[in-house]
N, C-alpha and C positions, 0 to 999 in steps of 0.2 A: 614704738619708742626705740631709738638706737642707743645702745649702751656704749661704754668706753672699752669694752672687751672684744675687739675685733668684730663689731657688728652683731654681737650676740643679742638675742631677743629682737631681731630685726622685725619691724612692723607691729610690735606689741606696745600696748599701753598698760600701765598698772591696773589691776582689777579694781572695780568700784566697790566701795563698802555699802552697807544697807542704806545709809543715809544719803548716798549719792556722792559723798566726798571721795576724791581720789586717794587711794592708799599712799601714793607717793608724796602727798602734801599733808597727810595726817600723822599724828604721833600716836603710836600704839603701845599698849602695855599688857603684861600678863605675868602670872606667877609661873616661875620656871622650875620649881621643885615639886616632887610628888605630893598628892593630897595627904593630909594627916599631920600630926605633930612630929617634930624632929628637932635636932640640935640647931640647924640653920635653915632659914627660908630665903629664897632668892626671888626677887621680882625685877623684871626687865622693862625698860622704857626706850623706845627708839623712834626717831623722827625729828623734824626741824624745831619742835618746841620743847625738846627734852631738857635743855639747859634752863629755860624759863620755868618749867614745871618743877624741876629739881630745886631751883632757888626758892620757889614758893613753899615747897614741902619741908626743906631742910634748913633754909636760911642762907645757903650759899651754894656755889657750884665748885666742887673740889677740883684741884689741879688734875690735868690729864694723867690717866693711868697710875694714880696714886690712891691707895685705899685710905679713906679719911673717915674717922669716927664722927658721926653727926646725929643730931636728934631728927626723928621723922614724925611729922605731925599729921593728925587726922584732918578730915574735912572741917572740923570745928576748931582747929588750931591747937588742940591738946596733943602733947607729945605721946605718941604710941609706944615708941621704943627708941633706943640708941643703938646704931649699928654702922657697919662699914658701907660707904658709898663710893662707887668707882665710875669715873666719867671717861668715855672713849669718844673723843671728837671724830666726826666723819671727815674724810672718807676712810680713815685708818681705823675701822671698826669692823665687827663681824657683819653688820648689815650694810656698811658703807655710808650710814647716816650717823648723826649724833646718837650715841647709845649710853645709857646709864643703868647700872645694876645696884640694887638695894639689897644688902645682906642683913637680915634681921634674925632675931631668935625665931625658932621654927614653930611658933604658935599659929595655927590656922586663923585665930581671931585677929592677930596682929597683921598677918598678910592680907586678910579680907578688908580690914579697915584701911590699910595703906593703899590698897587697890582702889577703894572708893575715894580716897583723898586724891589720887592721881586722876581719876575720872572727873572729879570736881574741878580740877585745874585744866581740863580740856582734852585729856588723853582718851583714846578709844580702845575698846577691847580688841585684842589681837585675835585673828582667826587662827585655826590650827596651821602650823607651819609658816606663818606669815613673816616671822623674823628671817627664816632661811630663804623664803621666797624673795624678800627684799635683797638679801645678799646676792641671789641669782640675778635679779633685775638690775642691780647696780654693778654687775660684773665682778663680784668678789669670788664667785664660784660658778662653774658651769653646771649643767643640769645633772650630769653623772655624779659630780662631787656633792651636789646638794642632796641627792637621793642617798648617797653614802652616809650622810649625817644621820638620817633616820635608821639606816642599817647599823651604824655604830651603836646607837642607843639601844636597839633591839637585839644586838648580837647575843646569841645564846651559848656560844662556845668560843674558846680562844682562837680557833682557826677562823671563825667568822669575824672575830674582832680584828685579826690581822688583815683579812681581806678588805674589811671596811676601811681600815686605815690606809691601805694601799690605794683604794679608790678615792678617798678624800685627798690623798697626796697627788692625784692626777694620773695614776698608773693606767687606768682604763682610758681616760681622756686622751693621753698621749698616743696610745695605740690607735685610737680612732682618728686622731688628727694626722698621724703619719700616713694612714691609708688615704684619707680624704685629700691631702696635699698631692699625693701621686695621682689620685683619680682626677683632680682638677687639671693637672698637667696633661694627662692622657686625653681628657675632653678637649683641651685647647688645641692639641696637635691634631686630633681627629677632625675637629671643626675647621681647622686650617686646611686640611686635606680636602674637605668638602668645598671650601671657598675657592680653592685653586684647581678643582677637578677639571676645569675646561682646558688646562694646559696638558692633559694627558689622561689616560684611563685611571680612574680611582683605584681599581683593582691592581694596577701596575705601579701605583705610587710606592716609593721605597719606604714611606712611613708606615703603611698598613701592616706589614708583617711584624715590624718592630713593636707597633702598638698592640697587636694581638698577643705577642709574647709578654709584653708588660701587663696586659690585662689578665692573662692567665696567672701571672705572679700575684697580682692583686687578689684574684679569686682565692688562691691558696691561702693568702694572709687572712682574708675575711673568714674562710672556712676554719682555719686554726683558731682565730679569735672566737668564733662561734662555739667551737668545742670547749675552749676555756670558759666561756660565759655559761655554757650549759652546766659545767661543774660548779661554777659560782652560784648559779641559780639554786642549786641544792643547799647551799649554805644559807640562803635567804629563807626558803620555805621549809628546809629540813627534809630529811628522808622519812618516808612513810613505811612503817613496819606494822603489819596486820597479823594478829593472832586469831586463828580460826581452827575449827575442828568440831567433832561431835560434842554433845552436852556432857558436862561432868567429867572432862578429862584433865581439868586443872588449868584452863586458860586464864581464869581470873587470878588464881594463885600465882601463876607465872608473870602475869601483868604486874602484880604488886611486888613480886620479888625483883623484877628487872628495874622497875621505876623507883623502888625504895620507899614506897608509900602504899597505904591501904586504899588505893584508888577504886578498886573494883570490889563488889560484895562477893564474898566467898561462902558457898553453901553446898552441902551434899545433895541438895535437891536439884535435879536437872532443870534447865530453863530459867535459872536465876537471872542471867544476863539476857535482856531482850532488846537492848539498843546498843549502839556503839559508844564506847567510853575511850577517852584519850588521855595520855600523859606524855610529858616530854622528858628526855634524858640526854645527857652528853655521853656519846659512845665514842671514846677515843678521839675527841675533838670534832665529831660530827653531831649536829643537832638531829635527834631522832624523835619522831612522834609515834608513840606506840598506840595501837588501837585494839581494844578487846571487843569481840563480837559475839553475837548470839550463836548458840550451838547449831551445827548443821545436821538436820535430820528431817525425815518425812513427818509432816504435821499438818493438821487440818485447821487448827485454831488460827484465826485471822491475825491476831496480834503477833504470835510467834512467826507466822509466815512473813509479816512485814519485817520483823527482826532479821530473819534469814535473808530476805531480799537486800536489806541494808548491809549485811555482812558480806554478801557476794559483790555488792557495788564497791565496798571498801577494798576487797581483794583485787578487783579490776584496776583500781587506781594505785595499788601499793607498789613500792619499790622493792619490797621484800615481804614474803609471806612465811610466817611460822605456823606450820600445819601440825597441831598438837594431837597426839594419840595417847591412849592409855596403854602402857607397855604390856599389860596383862591381856588386853583385848585385841591387840594387833591394829592394823591400819584400816579401821572401819570409819567411813565418813557417811556416805549415803549409797543406796543401792545403785544409783546412777550418778557418777561424779558430775557436779555442776560444771557448766561450760567455763565459768570464770576460773575454776581451779585448773582445768585442763589447759587453758591459755596461759596460766601463770606458772606452768611447770618449771620453767627455767629460773623462776624467782622464788622457789619454795625451798625451805629447810624443814625437814621432818623432825619433829621434837617428840621423842619417846619419853613420856613423863611417868612418874610413879615407879621407877625401876627398883626402889627399895622393896616393893611388894613381890617382886619376882626374883630377888636376890642377885641383880646385875650390878655392875659397876659403871660409873659415869664414863662416857667416851664419845668418840666421833668415828663415823664409818660412812660407807657408801652403800645405797641399796641396789637392787637389781637394775633399776633404771638409771643408775649413776648419780642419783640425787644425794645430797648430804643428809645424814641422820645423826642426831645428837641425843644421847641418852642422859636423862637428868631426873632429879626429884626436886621439883620447884619448891615444895613445902619446906624442905631442909636446905634449900639453895645448893644442893649437890649437883655439880656439873655446870653451874651457871657461868663460870669463867670460860669454860670451853664453848658454851653457846654464844657468849658475848664476842669471843674471838672469831667464831664463824660468821656472826652477823656483821662484824666490822670488816672482815675480809670480803664478804659478798657485797656490802655497800660501798667499800672503798674502790672497787673497780669502776664505779660511776663517779664517786666524789673526789678521789685523790687527784691533785695536780699541784705542781710546784708553786705556780703563781696564779691562783684562782682569780678570775675577774668576777667580782661580786655583781650579779646580774638579776634583773627582774624580767617579767614576761614581756614588757614592751621592748626591752633591750634585745631579747631573743628574736622577737618578731622583726625588728628593724634589721638585725644582722642577717636573718634568713632571707629577707626581701633583697637586701644588697647582694648577698651571695648568689641568689638566683639571677639577678639582673646582669651581673658581670660574668656569668658563666656562659661561654660560647664553646660549642663542641669542637669546632675546628676553625681554621682560617677562612674557609668558604662561608661559614655561617656569619663570622665576624664582618666580612667584607661584602656580603651579598647586598645589603642595604645599609650603607654607612650612616644615613640619616636616622634610621631606626636604631642603629647601634649607638649613635650619639645620644639619642633620647633615653635609651636604657642606662647609659652611664650617668646621665643627668639625674634620673630617678634614683639610682643607687647613691649618688652624692647626696641627694635630698634626704634619703632614708638615714644615712649616717650622721648628717648634721642635726637631724631631729634628736639623736641620742644626746648630744652635748647641749642642745637647746639653742643652737644658732638659728634654726627655724623651728618654730613650734606654735601652738595656739593657746589661747587663754583657757579653753576647755581642758586641754592636756595639763596645764599648770594647776588648775583647780583639782583635777584628779590626783596629781602627784602630791601636792602640798597638803591637800585635805586629809591625807593619811598620817600626817605628822601629829605629834602631841602639841597641845597649846603651850606656848612659851618657848618653842624652838624654831 
């Protein structure tokens, strides 16, 4: 299916619903507000029969973009509620189709009954993300902007919110489009050189050197964009901070103090924590997932061994490790330091806890290995501000950027593929086989256009939009 947005979704047809009816000709509906009672509930309706169904349920179709107070009837014709109805005729709507919103009192019973009334008039249940999917298929958004909608909804920090709004406004998309336009020009010139290669040696063509220089500039732009996207990916998934150390050194107390909630069970008995526990917090604008782990020590009991294995696996994946020690006992972990801790040496902050028991004051220093040490008492929240500052500084080296490109794993994969394809060591490699060079540039172009959705597959769309909430 060709859309009206520059050929976007080329070769696609709208996905089929379970009953075989094409999504493009069906009218879908869903509740758009969270489950449970609230002051207001919103239900959305989109598709070619939206006006007819609205007429049947409310008695009229309100003027475009004008909130109108109307009765809303159930499937039996009895008035369920009186609320505001807004009509957005297509294509000037979020989905590009006729779209209607019903704003009711936020009773789950009212919303459920109204939903059944819309079903009775011929509407179909919307799949997760189907409203935004239709916006994409109808050229209202490209794929990067569509994904940014979900990121906006799930943004856990102000910084992530800002990045999602930039992506929705097309910030990421314009950067990709600028690169792809120049890549298309380079491909055209290179293929012209191939076509006219019988007029002289291709290697001697005056185009080749200029094309190589231009391609190197494109490679640098893609590499810079990839760096920004890597920063943005941290805003989507958050930074992972793992608390580990011997049993009974106060890891769970520190977890609760940092997260501001009694997430972990605190006990004087060693081995209380046997599995990983997580909590999220906003650390100076960065979304951080804290993970509390089982105490690291030699043990033969099978359940505790599994807890330690999971703890070390979490350390291996962490962006930052808080290695907690009892200030009175020194840096005792295990007789033979685990490989995961050795490999994480550059990502470790040593936390000397319970300094009140040894008469020390809170502070920050460096140990003999040059690693950061922070002295605290987690129970009394003494020194936690110092620890938070150290955590933020350590994580900010990876996360901070002026204009983060909010990115997901698929974005990083596509950018890495394009970067590798357009990277030529020198002019000799670029010109050795210009047919192969042209193919590499074509594949790089294809990888970049998959980002915005100009070329994609139904399976990819299902994967992307299936992660949205229903009603969006």
